C-alpha positions as CSV (number, residue, x, y, z in Angstrom):
1,M,-14.0,0.7,-21.4
2,L,-15.0,-1.3,-18.4
3,Y,-15.6,0.4,-15.1
4,P,-15.4,-1.2,-11.6
5,R,-19.0,-0.5,-10.3
6,P,-22.5,-0.9,-11.9
7,C,-23.7,2.4,-13.1
8,F,-27.1,2.3,-11.3
9,V,-25.4,1.6,-8.0
10,T,-23.1,4.5,-8.5
11,L,-25.9,6.8,-9.4
12,W,-28.0,5.7,-6.3
13,R,-25.0,6.4,-4.0
14,A,-24.7,9.8,-5.6
15,I,-28.4,10.5,-5.3
16,K,-28.3,9.5,-1.6
17,S,-25.5,11.9,-1.0
18,S,-27.9,14.7,-2.2
19,R,-25.0,16.2,-4.3
20,I,-26.7,15.8,-7.6
21,M,-30.5,15.9,-6.9
22,G,-31.0,19.2,-8.6
23,H,-29.0,18.7,-11.7
24,A,-31.1,18.9,-14.8
25,G,-30.7,16.2,-17.4
26,L,-28.6,13.8,-15.4
27,C,-31.0,10.9,-15.2
28,V,-31.6,10.6,-19.0
29,V,-27.9,10.9,-19.6
30,V,-27.0,8.3,-16.9
31,L,-29.7,5.9,-18.1
32,S,-28.2,6.0,-21.6
33,A,-24.7,5.7,-20.2
34,C,-25.7,2.7,-18.2
35,A,-26.9,0.9,-21.3
36,T,-23.6,1.6,-23.1
37,T,-20.6,-0.6,-22.4
38,S,-17.6,-1.3,-24.4
39,A,-14.7,-3.8,-24.1
40,A,-12.4,-1.9,-26.4
41,E,-9.2,-0.3,-25.2
42,L,-8.3,3.3,-25.8
43,N,-7.7,4.8,-29.2
44,F,-7.4,8.6,-29.5
45,N,-5.0,11.2,-30.8
46,V,-2.9,8.4,-32.4
47,S,-3.5,7.1,-35.9
48,F,-2.3,4.0,-37.7
49,Q,0.3,4.4,-40.4
50,G,1.4,0.9,-41.4
51,S,2.6,-2.4,-40.1
52,N,4.5,-5.6,-41.0
53,D,4.2,-9.0,-39.4
54,P,6.7,-11.3,-41.2
55,L,6.4,-14.1,-38.6
56,T,2.6,-14.3,-39.0
57,G,1.9,-15.9,-35.6
58,V,4.8,-18.4,-35.5
59,G,7.0,-16.3,-33.2
60,R,6.9,-13.4,-30.8
61,Y,8.5,-10.0,-31.2
62,A,10.3,-7.9,-28.7
63,D,12.0,-4.5,-28.5
64,V,12.3,-2.1,-31.4
65,W,14.9,0.5,-32.3
66,A,15.6,2.6,-35.4
67,E,18.2,4.6,-37.2
68,G,17.5,6.7,-40.3
69,D,15.0,4.9,-42.6
70,H,15.4,1.5,-41.0
71,A,13.8,-0.2,-37.9
72,Y,15.2,-3.1,-36.1
73,L,12.8,-5.5,-34.3
74,G,14.0,-8.2,-31.9
75,S,12.2,-11.5,-31.6
76,F,12.1,-14.6,-29.5
77,Q,10.7,-18.1,-29.8
78,T,11.7,-17.5,-33.4
79,T,15.2,-16.2,-33.6
80,G,16.5,-13.1,-35.3
81,V,16.3,-9.4,-35.7
82,R,13.9,-8.2,-38.4
83,I,15.1,-5.2,-40.4
84,F,12.5,-3.0,-42.1
85,N,12.7,0.0,-44.4
86,I,10.3,2.6,-43.0
87,A,11.0,5.5,-45.4
88,D,7.3,5.2,-46.2
89,P,5.7,4.7,-42.8
90,T,2.5,3.5,-44.5
91,N,4.4,0.6,-46.0
92,P,7.2,-0.9,-43.8
93,T,9.1,-3.3,-45.9
94,L,11.2,-6.2,-44.6
95,V,14.7,-6.0,-46.1
96,A,16.7,-8.5,-44.1
97,T,16.7,-10.8,-41.1
98,Y,19.8,-11.1,-38.9
99,T,19.8,-14.6,-37.3
100,G,21.9,-16.1,-34.5
101,G,19.9,-15.8,-31.3
102,N,16.8,-14.8,-29.5
103,F,17.1,-11.0,-29.3
104,K,14.8,-9.3,-26.8
105,D,16.7,-6.0,-26.8
106,V,18.2,-4.2,-29.8
107,K,20.1,-0.9,-30.0
108,T,21.7,0.8,-33.0
109,R,24.2,3.7,-33.3
110,N,26.3,5.0,-36.2
111,G,25.7,2.0,-38.5
112,V,26.4,-0.6,-35.8
113,G,23.8,-2.8,-34.2
114,Y,24.0,-4.1,-30.6
115,F,21.7,-7.1,-30.4
116,A,21.3,-8.7,-27.0
117,S,20.7,-12.4,-26.9
118,D,19.0,-14.0,-23.9
119,D,19.7,-17.6,-25.0
120,G,23.4,-17.9,-24.3
121,Q,24.7,-16.2,-27.4
122,G,25.9,-13.0,-25.7
123,L,26.0,-9.6,-27.4
124,H,26.2,-9.5,-31.2
125,I,27.9,-6.4,-32.5
126,V,26.7,-6.1,-36.1
127,D,27.6,-4.0,-39.1
128,I,24.4,-2.5,-40.4
129,S,25.9,0.2,-42.6
130,D,24.0,-1.7,-45.3
131,P,20.8,-2.7,-43.5
132,A,19.9,-5.2,-46.2
133,N,23.1,-7.1,-45.5
134,P,23.8,-7.2,-41.7
135,T,27.2,-8.7,-40.9
136,L,28.5,-9.9,-37.6
137,I,31.5,-7.8,-36.4
138,K,32.0,-9.5,-33.0
139,R,30.2,-11.7,-30.6
140,V,30.8,-10.8,-27.0
141,T,30.3,-13.4,-24.3
142,S,31.7,-14.3,-20.9
143,V,35.0,-14.9,-22.6
144,Q,35.3,-11.1,-23.2
145,G,33.9,-10.4,-19.8
146,G,30.3,-9.9,-20.8
147,F,27.1,-11.9,-20.0
148,N,26.1,-14.9,-22.1
149,D,22.4,-14.2,-21.4
150,I,21.5,-10.5,-21.8
151,H,18.1,-9.1,-21.2
152,N,18.9,-5.4,-21.7
153,V,21.6,-3.2,-23.0
154,S,22.2,0.6,-22.9
155,L,24.8,2.6,-24.9
156,D,26.6,5.7,-23.7
157,G,29.7,7.2,-25.2
158,D,32.4,4.5,-25.6
159,Y,30.6,2.0,-23.4
160,V,27.9,-0.6,-23.5
161,Y,26.1,-1.6,-20.3
162,Q,24.6,-5.1,-19.9
163,A,22.0,-6.5,-17.5
164,D,21.1,-10.2,-17.6
165,N,18.1,-10.4,-15.2
166,H,19.9,-13.1,-13.2
167,N,22.6,-11.2,-11.3
168,A,22.6,-8.1,-9.1
169,A,25.3,-6.6,-11.3
170,V,25.8,-4.6,-14.5
171,K,28.7,-5.3,-16.8
172,V,30.5,-2.5,-18.6
173,L,32.5,-2.9,-21.8
174,N,34.4,-0.5,-23.9
175,I,33.1,-0.5,-27.5
176,S,35.1,2.5,-28.9
177,D,36.3,0.0,-31.5
178,P,33.3,-2.3,-32.1
179,A,35.6,-5.0,-33.5
180,N,37.7,-5.1,-30.3
181,P,35.4,-4.6,-27.3
182,F,37.0,-5.1,-23.9
183,F,35.8,-5.5,-20.3
184,V,35.9,-2.4,-18.1
185,R,34.3,-3.3,-14.8
186,N,31.4,-4.9,-13.0
187,I,28.9,-2.7,-11.1
188,I,27.7,-4.8,-8.1
189,L,24.5,-3.8,-6.4
190,N,24.3,-4.1,-2.7
191,T,20.9,-5.8,-2.9
192,P,21.5,-9.6,-3.1
193,G,18.7,-11.4,-4.8
194,E,17.5,-8.3,-6.6
195,A,18.8,-9.1,-10.1
196,V,19.1,-6.2,-12.5
197,H,16.4,-6.5,-15.0
198,D,16.7,-3.3,-17.0
199,I,19.0,-0.3,-17.3
200,T,19.0,3.1,-18.8
201,V,22.1,5.3,-19.2
202,M,21.8,9.0,-19.9
203,N,23.8,12.1,-19.3
204,G,26.4,10.6,-17.0
205,R,24.0,8.5,-14.9
206,L,23.1,4.9,-14.8
207,Y,19.6,3.9,-13.6
208,T,19.0,0.3,-12.7
209,S,15.7,-1.6,-12.2
210,S,15.5,-4.7,-10.0
211,K,12.3,-6.7,-9.7
212,G,12.8,-8.1,-6.2
213,S,12.2,-11.6,-5.0
214,S,8.4,-11.8,-5.1
215,T,5.3,-10.2,-6.7
216,T,4.4,-8.4,-3.6
217,T,7.7,-7.1,-2.0
218,G,11.0,-5.7,-2.9
219,G,11.8,-4.0,-6.1
220,T,14.5,-1.3,-6.2
221,T,16.0,1.5,-8.4
222,N,19.6,2.6,-8.2
223,I,21.0,5.8,-9.5
224,Y,24.8,5.9,-10.2
225,D,27.1,8.7,-11.3
226,I,29.1,7.1,-14.1
227,T,30.9,10.2,-15.3
228,N,34.3,8.6,-14.9
229,I,33.3,5.0,-15.6
230,G,36.5,4.3,-17.6
231,T,38.8,5.0,-14.8
232,Q,36.9,4.6,-11.5
233,D,34.0,2.8,-10.0
234,P,30.7,4.6,-10.2
235,L,29.3,6.6,-7.3
236,L,26.0,5.3,-5.9
237,L,23.8,8.4,-5.6
238,K,20.7,6.7,-4.4
239,Q,19.1,3.4,-3.8
240,F,15.3,3.4,-3.1
241,T,12.4,1.0,-3.2
242,T,10.1,1.5,-6.2
243,G,7.7,-1.4,-5.7
244,A,7.4,-5.1,-6.4
245,R,8.5,-6.3,-9.8
246,T,10.2,-3.0,-10.7
247,H,10.9,-3.7,-14.3
248,S,12.2,-0.6,-16.2
249,N,12.9,3.1,-16.1
250,W,13.5,6.2,-18.1
251,P,14.7,9.7,-16.9
252,T,13.9,13.1,-18.4
253,A,16.8,14.7,-20.3
254,D,17.4,17.2,-17.4
255,G,17.7,14.3,-14.9
256,N,15.0,15.8,-12.7
257,T,12.2,13.2,-13.2
258,L,12.4,9.4,-13.4
259,V,9.6,7.2,-14.6
260,V,9.5,3.6,-13.2
261,A,7.3,0.7,-14.5
262,Q,6.4,-2.4,-12.5
263,E,5.7,-5.6,-14.4
264,R,3.0,-7.5,-12.5
265,D,-0.7,-7.8,-12.4
266,N,-2.0,-4.3,-12.1
267,G,1.6,-3.0,-12.1
268,E,2.1,0.6,-11.4
269,L,3.7,3.3,-13.5
270,R,5.4,5.7,-11.0
271,I,6.7,9.2,-11.7
272,Y,9.4,10.5,-9.3
273,D,11.0,13.9,-8.7
274,I,14.7,13.1,-8.3
275,S,16.0,16.7,-8.7
276,D,17.5,16.7,-5.2
277,I,19.6,13.5,-5.8
278,D,23.0,15.0,-6.6
279,Q,25.6,13.5,-4.2
280,E,27.0,10.2,-3.2
281,N,24.6,8.3,-0.9
282,D,22.4,11.3,-1.0
283,P,20.3,11.7,2.1
284,D,17.6,13.4,0.1
285,N,14.8,11.2,-1.0
286,P,13.0,10.9,-4.4
287,V,9.5,12.3,-4.2
288,L,6.7,10.2,-5.7
289,L,4.7,12.6,-7.8
290,K,2.1,10.4,-9.4
291,T,1.1,6.7,-9.7
292,I,-0.8,5.4,-12.7
293,T,-2.4,2.0,-13.0
294,R,-4.9,0.3,-15.3
295,S,-7.6,1.3,-12.8
296,T,-6.8,5.0,-13.0
297,L,-6.7,4.7,-16.8
298,G,-10.0,2.8,-17.0
299,I,-8.3,0.0,-19.1
300,N,-8.2,-3.7,-18.6
301,S,-4.6,-4.6,-19.5
302,K,-2.3,-6.5,-17.3
303,T,0.6,-4.2,-16.7
304,P,2.9,-1.5,-18.2
305,H,6.1,-2.7,-19.7
306,N,8.6,-0.1,-21.0
307,P,8.6,3.7,-20.6
308,V,10.4,6.0,-23.0
309,I,10.6,9.8,-22.9
310,A,10.9,12.1,-25.9
311,D,10.0,15.8,-26.3
312,N,8.8,15.9,-22.7
313,K,6.2,13.3,-23.5
314,L,6.1,9.9,-21.9
315,Y,5.5,6.9,-24.2
316,V,4.6,3.6,-22.5
317,S,4.2,0.2,-24.0
318,W,1.2,-1.2,-21.9
319,Y,1.0,-4.7,-23.3
320,Q,-2.6,-5.5,-24.3
321,A,-3.6,-1.9,-24.2
322,G,-0.9,-0.9,-26.6
323,L,0.7,2.6,-26.6
324,M,-0.1,5.2,-23.9
325,I,1.2,8.8,-24.2
326,F,1.4,11.2,-21.2
327,D,2.3,14.9,-21.1
328,L,5.2,15.5,-18.6
329,E,5.1,19.3,-18.7
330,D,3.7,18.9,-15.2
331,P,4.9,15.5,-14.0
332,S,2.6,15.6,-11.0
333,A,-0.4,15.7,-13.3
334,A,0.9,13.8,-16.4
335,P,-2.4,13.7,-18.2
336,L,-3.0,11.0,-20.8
337,I,-2.9,12.7,-24.2
338,G,-2.9,9.8,-26.6
339,A,-3.4,6.0,-26.9
340,Y,-3.3,3.3,-29.6
341,D,-4.5,-0.3,-29.0
342,S,-1.9,-2.4,-30.9
343,L,-3.6,-5.7,-30.0
344,P,-7.4,-5.1,-30.3
345,G,-9.8,-7.7,-29.1
346,T,-7.6,-8.7,-26.1
347,T,-8.6,-6.5,-23.3
348,G,-8.5,-9.2,-20.6
349,Q,-5.5,-10.1,-18.4
350,P,-4.1,-13.4,-19.6
351,S,-1.5,-15.2,-17.5
352,G,1.1,-14.4,-20.2
353,F,2.2,-11.1,-21.6
354,A,1.1,-10.0,-25.0
355,G,0.9,-6.7,-26.9
356,A,3.1,-3.7,-27.0
357,W,6.6,-4.6,-25.9
358,G,8.7,-1.6,-26.9
359,I,8.3,1.9,-28.2
360,F,10.6,4.1,-30.3
361,P,9.5,7.7,-30.5
362,F,12.7,9.4,-31.7
363,L,11.9,9.7,-35.5
364,G,9.3,12.4,-35.1
365,T,5.7,12.4,-33.9
366,D,4.4,11.1,-37.3
367,K,6.6,8.0,-37.2
368,V,6.4,6.4,-33.8
369,L,7.3,2.7,-33.8
370,I,5.7,0.0,-31.7
371,G,7.1,-3.5,-31.3
372,D,4.1,-5.7,-30.6
373,T,4.7,-9.3,-29.5
374,E,1.9,-10.6,-31.8
375,N,1.6,-8.1,-34.6
376,G,5.2,-7.2,-35.3
377,L,6.2,-3.7,-36.3
378,I,3.5,-1.0,-36.2
379,V,4.0,2.6,-37.2
380,V,1.7,5.3,-35.9
381,D,1.2,9.0,-36.1
382,A,1.0,10.7,-32.7
383,S,1.1,14.3,-33.9
384,A,-2.5,15.0,-32.6
385,A,-1.4,14.1,-29.1
386,Y,0.8,17.1,-29.1
387,T,-1.7,19.5,-30.6
388,S,-5.2,18.5,-29.6
389,P,-6.4,20.6,-26.5
390,L,-8.4,18.9,-23.9
391,L,-12.0,20.1,-23.7
392,P,-13.4,20.7,-20.2
393,G,-15.1,17.5,-19.2
394,D,-13.2,15.4,-21.7
395,F,-11.8,13.1,-19.1
396,D,-10.8,10.3,-21.5
397,A,-9.1,12.9,-23.7
398,D,-10.6,11.6,-27.0
399,G,-11.6,15.0,-28.3
400,F,-15.3,14.4,-27.4
401,V,-17.4,14.9,-24.3
402,G,-19.9,12.2,-23.9
403,I,-20.9,8.8,-22.5
404,N,-17.4,7.6,-21.7
405,D,-16.6,10.8,-19.7
406,L,-19.8,10.5,-17.7
407,N,-19.1,6.8,-16.9
408,L,-15.6,7.8,-15.8
409,V,-16.9,10.4,-13.4
410,L,-19.6,8.1,-12.0
411,A,-17.1,5.3,-11.5
412,R,-14.9,7.6,-9.4
413,W,-17.8,9.5,-7.7
414,N,-16.9,10.9,-4.2
415,R,-13.4,9.6,-4.5
416,P,-10.2,11.6,-3.7
417,V,-7.8,11.7,-6.6
418,T,-4.4,13.1,-7.4
419,P,-4.9,16.9,-7.7
420,G,-4.5,18.1,-11.3
421,D,-5.4,14.7,-12.8
422,E,-8.2,15.3,-15.2
423,W,-7.9,11.7,-16.4
424,Q,-9.3,10.6,-13.1
425,G,-12.4,12.8,-13.5
426,D,-11.2,15.8,-11.6
427,T,-11.7,18.8,-13.9
428,T,-11.6,21.4,-11.1
429,N,-8.2,20.2,-9.8
430,D,-9.4,20.1,-6.2
431,G,-8.4,16.5,-5.6
432,F,-12.0,15.2,-5.5
433,V,-14.5,13.9,-8.0
434,G,-17.9,15.4,-7.4
435,I,-20.7,17.7,-8.6
436,D,-18.4,20.3,-10.2
437,D,-16.8,17.6,-12.4
438,L,-20.2,16.2,-13.4
439,N,-21.3,19.7,-14.3
440,A,-18.2,20.1,-16.5
441,V,-19.3,17.0,-18.5
442,L,-22.9,18.1,-18.8
443,A,-22.0,21.7,-19.6
444,N,-19.9,20.5,-22.6
445,W,-22.1,17.5,-23.6
446,N,-21.5,16.4,-27.2
447,A,-18.7,19.0,-27.7
448,G,-16.0,17.9,-30.0
449,T,-15.9,15.2,-32.6
450,P,-17.2,11.8,-31.5
451,P,-14.7,8.9,-32.1
452,P,-16.1,5.9,-34.1
453,G,-18.6,3.9,-32.1
454,E,-19.4,6.6,-29.5
455,V,-22.7,8.4,-30.0
456,S,-24.1,10.2,-27.0
457,P,-27.8,11.0,-26.4
458,I,-29.1,14.5,-26.6
459,V,-29.5,16.1,-23.1
460,P,-33.1,17.3,-22.8
461,E,-34.3,20.8,-22.0
462,P,-34.1,21.6,-18.3
463,A,-37.8,21.4,-17.5
464,T,-38.2,18.0,-19.2
465,A,-35.0,16.8,-17.7
466,T,-36.1,17.8,-14.1
467,V,-39.3,15.7,-14.4
468,L,-37.3,12.7,-15.8
469,L,-34.7,13.0,-13.1
470,L,-37.3,13.0,-10.3
471,A,-39.1,10.0,-11.9
472,C,-35.7,8.3,-12.3
473,C,-34.8,8.9,-8.6
474,V,-38.2,7.7,-7.4
475,G,-38.0,4.6,-9.6
476,L,-34.5,3.8,-8.4
477,R,-35.4,4.3,-4.8
478,R,-38.4,2.0,-5.1
479,G,-36.4,-0.6,-7.0
480,I,-33.6,-0.7,-4.5
481,A,-36.0,-0.7,-1.5
482,S,-37.8,-3.7,-2.9
């Protein structure tokens, strides 16, 4: 984990503030911490089950969906949807490949696949009742009123919703008979130039994400009431700015909370309270509850990609950093409770986008699917993220209080943070990282089970530690003064 400031500089600033001069044992611990650095991303409370990479580096994978014992993984650069048997999560087995386009988004329901092509081939409606023999039922293009290029689709009742990432519009088609889909209507956004990139439909509402026209401005989210989409135009409940390069979204099942991801360098993951949005052109405004970035997580990955919510847990594909899991019991806190690096060894921020693209968490906590652009289908067990309690001072939530937690507190020393966010180093929930949070680390030092590669030094007895601390402080002061 890489932190933004040199450890000794941070310590010296803390010493000058006189907040930590009397704390026994700090110097020895900090010296050890300063000598310990790691470029690895986060791995905790999530364990590897199995994987399959049939393209072996010759193509790139995209979104993943599943139904029963089979997973469906889109791909681009090399065409097709790869179909895997995942009855044994430790041994995903490729059973078929459906070809015919570059499919970045895939959805399945009741033995029918809806594969979205972004290379002019439209929407492929596919019979997957026998996953080993996928058969085209109907290809939907502009001839039937759909898009030829489709970036994202969402299913709801008798309808499929399409977004193409080129137009400020959503197309709605009736698929009650998959063999005979027909056009219903266009939903035109009143934000010219803000093409709809991603959509989520849930419980009678449509949520759209538009990136905006630049990497620094624009970016909107629209919320529509689509209860009567078959007979009337949807009602726009709210349009609001959610930041440059607004990419994707996902609401909680009760419709009270909305998570929005921005896809850009150091893109933000934002959590909004939308519980008051309940009427056409609602004058009430969404309330921003929490903002999460790579900086607040202490990771070095370019940006979040797609959020998905299951069991009141937020799963996020965060490209190079892999899977991130947050607890939404209190959305304003949303602590990180699990992580899995699906693309180890690539913690930098390349100009391209690589790593975890999509997440499917609806098969149970022990069979969470990751679609990784480079490594294909990955199956992980996230059960521990639901059951492992956080120890006081365990700011990185890896089940162990040690070097990484101390580094995190020092990196954020004397900084205001979001109240209730232990992940930012605030164990006392007072909105500030200071001596109480440092005490929480030292009071529980070496508690828990250390993850592989993290061995923390033993904190000395108070008398010895005091002498060492004073010597450390004097040495640091002389060194800095010279």
